[in-house]
C-alpha positions in Angstrom: -0.2 0.2 0.1 2.9 2.3 0.0 4.5 4.4 3.3 2.5 5.8 6.1 1.6 9.9 4.7 4.4 12.0 6.6 2.4 14.9 8.4 4.3 18.2 8.4 1.6 20.5 9.2 1.3 22.1 12.8 -2.0 22.5 14.3 -5.1 19.1 14.7 -7.3 21.2 12.1 -4.7 20.4 9.7 -4.5 17.1 9.9 -8.0 17.2 9.6 -8.0 18.4 6.1 -5.1 16.0 5.5 -7.1 12.8 6.7 -10.1 14.3 4.4 -7.7 15.1 1.5 -7.1 11.2 1.8 -10.5 10.1 1.0 -11.4 10.1 4.8 -8.6 7.9 5.7 -4.6 7.9 6.6 -2.7 6.1 7.8 0.4 8.0 9.8 3.8 7.5 12.1 2.8 8.1 15.9 5.8 10.5 15.8 3.3 12.8 14.0 0.5 12.6 16.5 3.4 12.8 19.3 5.1 15.6 17.5 2.0 17.5 16.9 1.1 16.9 20.9 4.4 18.5 21.9 5.0 15.1 23.9 8.3 13.9 24.5 7.4 10.4 25.6 4.3 8.3 24.0 3.4 7.0 27.6 -0.1 6.1 28.6 -1.6 9.5 29.2 0.1 11.2 26.3 -1.6 8.9 23.8 -5.0 9.2 25.8 -4.4 13.1 25.1 -3.7 12.2 21.6 -6.9 10.2 21.2 -9.3 12.6 23.4 -7.7 15.6 20.3 -8.3 13.4 17.4 -11.9 12.6 18.7 -12.3 16.8 19.0 -11.3 17.6 15.3 -14.0 14.5 14.0 -11.5 11.5 13.5 -11.1 8.3 15.0 -8.1 5.6 15.1 -7.0 2.4 14.9 -5.9 0.3 16.5 -8.0 1.5 19.1 -5.3 1.5 21.7 -2.6 4.2 20.4 0.9 2.4 20.0 3.3 3.6 22.2 6.1 3.4 20.2 6.9 6.8 17.7 7.7 4.3 14.7 4.1 2.8 15.2 1.9 3.6 12.6 -1.9 4.3 13.1 -4.8 4.5 10.7 -6.9 7.5 11.2 -10.4 8.5 9.5 -13.1 10.7 9.6 -16.0 9.9 11.9 -19.4 10.2 10.7 -18.3 8.4 7.6 -19.3 4.5 6.1 -15.7 4.0 7.7 -16.4 5.4 10.7 -20.2 3.2 11.1 -18.3 0.3 10.3 -15.6 0.0 12.8 -17.0 1.3 15.5 -19.5 -1.5 14.9 -17.2 -3.9 14.4 -15.1 -3.0 17.7 -18.4 -2.6 20.0 -20.7 -5.8 20.9 -23.6 -4.5 18.6 -23.7 -7.2 16.4 -27.2 -6.2 14.8 -25.6 -2.6 14.3 -22.5 -4.2 12.9 -24.5 -6.7 10.5 -26.5 -3.3 9.2 -23.1 -1.4 9.0 -21.6 -4.8 7.1 -24.8 -5.6 4.8 -24.7 -1.7 3.8 -21.2 -1.9 2.2 -22.1 -5.3 0.1 -24.9 -4.2 -1.1 -23.5 -1.0 -2.7 -21.2 -3.6 -4.6 -17.8 -2.2 -2.6 -16.5 -5.4 -1.6 -12.9 -4.0 -2.3 -13.8 -1.6 0.2 -15.1 -3.8 2.5 -12.0 -5.7 2.5 -9.6 -3.0 2.3 -11.4 -2.8 5.7 -10.9 -5.8 7.1 -7.7 -5.7 6.3 -6.8 -2.6 8.8 -8.7 -4.6 11.4 -7.0 -7.7 11.3 -3.6 -5.5 11.1 -2.5 -6.1 7.5 
C-alpha cells in the first residue's frame, strides 16, 4: 500500500484536513502525532490526550489503543463516515449494528472497500 503519510502540519485542524483530503482515511506515524501534541514520550496519558484531541477534530483511529512507540503506524479516519460506522460497529458489541453496516457495504457493491477495512482491522 505504500508508506504512511508524513504529516508536517502544525495544527490538529491541518491534520483533519489532510485526512479529509485523502478520502477520509490516512495512515500516519505515531511520531507525527507525538510532535503535534508537543509531547516527549508516548506514555499512557499522552496517548489518551492524543486520542481525545483526534476525537475533538472529528477523527477516530485504529488501533483502538494508540501504540506507545513513535515508529508504529496508525490509521486515522473521519468520524461520521461509512468507514467510521463499520469500525465502530465491529469494535463494539452491537452485532446488529455491525451486521447492518457490513451489509450496506456489500449491497453497494463495495467489496473492495470491505476487504480494505478487514485488512486494517486485522492489522495487515
